[in-house]
Backbone as CSV, one residue per row, in Angstrom:
resi,resn,N_x,N_y,N_z,CA_x,CA_y,CA_z,C_x,C_y,C_z
1,UNK,143.725,-185.414,29.797,142.536,-185.008,30.552,142.064,-183.624,30.071
2,UNK,140.836,-183.338,30.331,140.252,-182.029,29.913,140.764,-180.915,30.721
3,UNK,141.328,-181.163,31.895,141.749,-180.028,32.745,143.101,-179.416,32.272
4,UNK,143.903,-180.190,31.524,145.218,-179.723,31.088,145.125,-178.485,30.184
5,UNK,144.227,-178.515,29.191,144.186,-177.268,28.311,143.671,-176.078,29.083
6,UNK,142.796,-176.252,30.045,142.323,-175.138,30.884,143.400,-174.653,31.792
7,UNK,144.183,-175.503,32.307,145.267,-175.103,33.194,146.344,-174.301,32.452
8,UNK,146.575,-174.673,31.204,147.575,-173.904,30.445,147.122,-172.553,30.098
9,UNK,145.787,-172.270,29.995,145.276,-170.985,29.576,144.904,-170.092,30.682
10,UNK,145.023,-170.480,31.932,144.636,-169.650,33.084,145.377,-168.340,33.111
11,UNK,146.748,-168.286,32.936,147.418,-167.006,32.936,146.908,-166.070,31.901
12,UNK,146.566,-166.566,30.697,146.032,-165.738,29.682,144.628,-165.138,30.012
13,UNK,143.846,-165.942,30.691,142.574,-165.447,31.180,142.702,-164.299,32.182
14,UNK,143.670,-164.476,33.128,143.911,-163.425,34.107,144.402,-162.144,33.424
15,UNK,145.291,-162.284,32.430,145.786,-161.084,31.718,144.601,-160.436,31.008
16,UNK,143.773,-161.189,30.308,142.658,-160.626,29.564,141.628,-159.926,30.494
17,UNK,141.409,-160.530,31.687,140.506,-159.915,32.610,141.085,-158.596,33.147
18,UNK,142.425,-158.606,33.358,143.096,-157.350,33.779,142.981,-156.260,32.704
19,UNK,143.175,-156.672,31.470,143.053,-155.650,30.406,141.607,-155.099,30.237
20,UNK,140.646,-156.033,30.471,139.250,-155.561,30.430,138.899,-154.591,31.554
21,UNK,139.395,-154.926,32.712,139.147,-153.970,33.860,139.830,-152.651,33.590
22,UNK,141.071,-152.646,33.089,141.798,-151.404,32.832,141.072,-150.645,31.778
23,UNK,140.645,-151.281,30.681,139.916,-150.565,29.648,138.570,-150.042,30.123
24,UNK,137.926,-150.804,30.985,136.630,-150.281,31.571,136.903,-149.034,32.397
25,UNK,137.974,-149.036,33.131,138.381,-147.845,33.939,138.661,-146.626,33.065
26,UNK,139.258,-146.890,31.912,139.498,-145.791,30.993,138.217,-145.345,30.254
27,UNK,137.360,-146.276,30.032,136.135,-145.945,29.291,135.179,-145.097,30.129
28,UNK,135.083,-145.451,31.407,134.111,-144.697,32.298,134.682,-143.298,32.592
29,UNK,135.952,-143.142,32.450,136.608,-141.821,32.658,137.043,-141.637,34.112
30,UNK,137.943,-140.733,34.289,138.432,-140.452,35.634,137.538,-139.605,36.489
31,UNK,136.480,-139.122,35.948,135.499,-138.359,36.683,134.628,-139.276,37.544
32,UNK,134.543,-140.516,37.161,133.784,-141.556,37.876,134.659,-141.987,39.085
33,UNK,134.030,-142.175,40.236,134.762,-142.560,41.453,135.301,-143.997,41.360
34,UNK,134.709,-144.849,40.605,135.121,-146.311,40.535,136.181,-146.491,39.473
35,UNK,136.561,-145.446,38.659,137.524,-145.691,37.595,138.844,-146.114,38.147
36,UNK,139.265,-145.531,39.301,140.528,-145.926,39.868,140.493,-147.294,40.427
37,UNK,139.323,-147.730,40.909,139.116,-149.093,41.407,139.312,-150.115,40.255
38,UNK,138.643,-149.702,39.158,138.776,-150.555,37.899,140.241,-150.682,37.460
39,UNK,140.912,-149.572,37.472,142.339,-149.510,37.059,143.219,-150.353,38.014
40,UNK,143.000,-150.261,39.316,143.814,-151.007,40.292,143.529,-152.507,40.145
41,UNK,142.293,-152.867,40.083,141.905,-154.322,39.899,142.545,-154.814,38.595
42,UNK,142.417,-154.046,37.580,142.977,-154.445,36.242,144.474,-154.652,36.291
43,UNK,145.137,-153.748,36.956,146.640,-153.937,37.076,146.991,-155.092,37.956
44,UNK,146.224,-155.405,39.001,146.398,-156.530,39.829,146.206,-157.800,39.040
45,UNK,145.111,-157.920,38.266,144.825,-159.094,37.509,145.898,-159.336,36.390
46,UNK,146.263,-158.256,35.787,147.356,-158.357,34.766,148.635,-158.844,35.376
47,UNK,149.086,-158.294,36.507,150.276,-158.726,37.156,150.239,-160.113,37.649
48,UNK,149.050,-160.537,38.147,148.835,-161.865,38.584,148.956,-162.910,37.503
49,UNK,148.422,-162.536,36.293,148.508,-163.405,35.119,149.919,-163.545,34.631
50,UNK,150.677,-162.486,34.608,152.101,-162.513,34.216,152.885,-163.345,35.229
51,UNK,152.577,-163.153,36.496,153.324,-163.958,37.496,152.969,-165.473,37.391
52,UNK,151.715,-165.813,37.118,151.367,-167.187,36.947,152.094,-167.769,35.730
53,UNK,152.130,-167.039,34.594,152.856,-167.478,33.425,154.297,-167.696,33.690
54,UNK,154.936,-166.803,34.414,156.349,-166.891,34.735,156.621,-168.085,35.656
55,UNK,155.808,-168.287,36.653,155.945,-169.397,37.580,155.720,-170.737,36.908
56,UNK,154.722,-170.727,35.967,154.450,-172.001,35.251,155.633,-172.330,34.306
57,UNK,156.288,-171.369,33.705,157.408,-171.622,32.855,158.600,-172.124,33.681
58,UNK,158.781,-171.554,34.870,159.887,-171.977,35.729,159.667,-173.374,36.263
59,UNK,158.412,-173.765,36.539,158.153,-175.030,37.128,158.010,-176.183,36.095
60,UNK,157.873,-175.774,34.799,157.653,-176.779,33.790,158.993,-177.695,33.679
61,UNK,158.785,-178.992,33.687,160.000,-179.878,33.573,160.666,-179.656,32.226
62,UNK,161.990,-179.564,32.252,162.731,-179.371,31.064,162.899,-180.729,30.344
63,UNK,162.902,-180.681,29.000,162.989,-181.931,28.237,164.438,-182.432,28.394
64,UNK,164.560,-183.791,28.490,165.931,-184.316,28.650,166.762,-184.040,27.362
65,UNK,168.031,-184.116,27.487,168.944,-183.783,26.378,168.760,-184.767,25.234
66,UNK,168.331,-185.982,25.505,168.180,-186.959,24.389,167.013,-186.621,23.529
67,UNK,165.974,-185.999,24.116,164.734,-185.744,23.292,164.818,-184.422,22.571
68,UNK,165.790,-183.566,22.825,165.878,-182.283,22.105,166.327,-182.432,20.712
69,UNK,165.792,-181.642,19.845,166.224,-181.755,18.440,167.492,-180.964,18.214
70,UNK,168.269,-181.380,17.225,169.461,-180.720,16.862,169.118,-179.333,16.294
71,UNK,169.950,-178.317,16.521,169.644,-176.991,15.888,169.774,-177.028,14.407
72,UNK,170.357,-178.084,13.815,170.486,-178.209,12.349,169.283,-178.989,11.853
73,UNK,168.383,-179.417,12.634,167.227,-180.234,12.204,166.238,-179.293,11.416
74,UNK,165.853,-179.714,10.262,164.947,-178.935,9.436,163.617,-179.770,9.355
75,UNK,162.551,-179.178,9.821,161.283,-179.899,9.825,160.577,-179.627,8.528
76,UNK,159.917,-180.658,8.045,159.147,-180.492,6.785,157.659,-180.274,7.130
77,UNK,157.340,-179.992,8.307,155.983,-179.749,8.675,155.555,-180.769,9.804
78,UNK,154.301,-180.743,10.081,153.740,-181.610,11.111,153.756,-183.053,10.673
79,UNK,154.013,-183.950,11.639,153.939,-185.345,11.341,152.513,-185.803,11.419
80,UNK,152.066,-186.564,10.439,150.693,-187.030,10.451,150.702,-188.558,10.640
81,UNK,149.796,-189.035,11.493,149.675,-190.458,11.687,148.402,-190.896,11.055
82,UNK,148.523,-191.925,10.246,147.385,-192.433,9.549,147.011,-193.802,10.109
83,UNK,145.732,-194.084,10.210,145.294,-195.351,10.735,145.562,-196.462,9.713
84,UNK,145.941,-197.643,10.226,146.189,-198.784,9.317,144.861,-199.462,9.146
85,UNK,144.487,-199.714,7.847,143.209,-200.389,7.636,143.295,-201.841,8.173
86,UNK,142.126,-202.275,8.686,142.041,-203.599,9.253,142.023,-204.601,8.135
87,UNK,142.958,-205.493,8.113,143.117,-206.484,7.064,142.749,-207.876,7.710
88,UNK,141.732,-208.558,7.097,141.346,-209.894,7.647,142.410,-211.000,7.443
89,UNK,143.289,-210.810,6.495,144.284,-211.840,6.212,145.508,-211.652,7.038
90,UNK,145.566,-210.685,7.912,146.707,-210.406,8.698,146.662,-211.125,10.074
91,UNK,145.795,-212.083,10.244,145.721,-212.831,11.522,146.926,-213.720,11.674
92,UNK,147.398,-213.870,12.901,148.507,-214.811,13.152,147.928,-216.172,13.255
93,UNK,148.410,-217.044,12.352,147.747,-218.394,12.321,148.124,-219.239,13.506
94,UNK,149.185,-218.894,14.207,149.589,-219.719,15.383,148.632,-219.343,16.500
95,UNK,148.044,-218.213,16.573,147.190,-217.878,17.648,145.694,-218.082,17.293
96,UNK,145.368,-218.239,16.083,143.977,-218.373,15.677,143.535,-219.838,15.894
97,UNK,142.290,-220.038,16.277,141.735,-221.352,16.395,141.502,-221.927,14.975
98,UNK,141.498,-223.265,14.878,141.346,-223.839,13.496,139.961,-223.486,12.962
99,UNK,138.942,-223.297,13.840,137.644,-222.958,13.287,137.607,-221.555,12.696
100,UNK,138.521,-220.667,13.212,138.537,-219.267,12.839,139.408,-219.020,11.570
101,UNK,140.236,-220.002,11.163,141.125,-219.839,10.072,140.297,-219.751,8.776
102,UNK,140.642,-218.947,7.824,139.928,-218.903,6.557,140.018,-220.170,5.833
103,UNK,138.976,-220.542,5.143,138.978,-221.784,4.403,139.845,-221.696,3.200
104,UNK,140.359,-222.819,2.769,141.191,-222.863,1.586,140.293,-222.751,0.335
105,UNK,140.688,-221.980,-0.600,139.967,-221.814,-1.835,140.389,-222.869,-2.813
106,UNK,139.459,-223.722,-3.301,139.898,-224.798,-4.185,140.354,-224.265,-5.525
107,UNK,141.366,-224.894,-6.053,141.937,-224.439,-7.321,140.917,-224.683,-8.452
108,UNK,140.912,-223.814,-9.400,139.978,-223.951,-10.535,140.503,-225.053,-11.446
109,UNK,139.583,-225.908,-11.911,140.027,-226.986,-12.780,139.585,-226.831,-14.205
């Protein structure tokens, strides 16, 4: 579903928003009255993002022992899946109707 990638990136968004607020607070300078508000909101957002990330890692189901790879496993890269081309001669003749079976090619004389 399209919500899964968004759900996985929510902690990062909170962390980035926190960093943006904190950098805005530093940019406007401490002479501005709202600089402390920006800094506090930034620290809150950053802490909330880190907490979400930690809670999500804790709640993520662990892979069963059977599906874990051996530490001695050496990967040669990503596995690629290629589509099998559709072959008209690969029909199962037991399931095909007699009308749908390919006609016999007469032998050349």
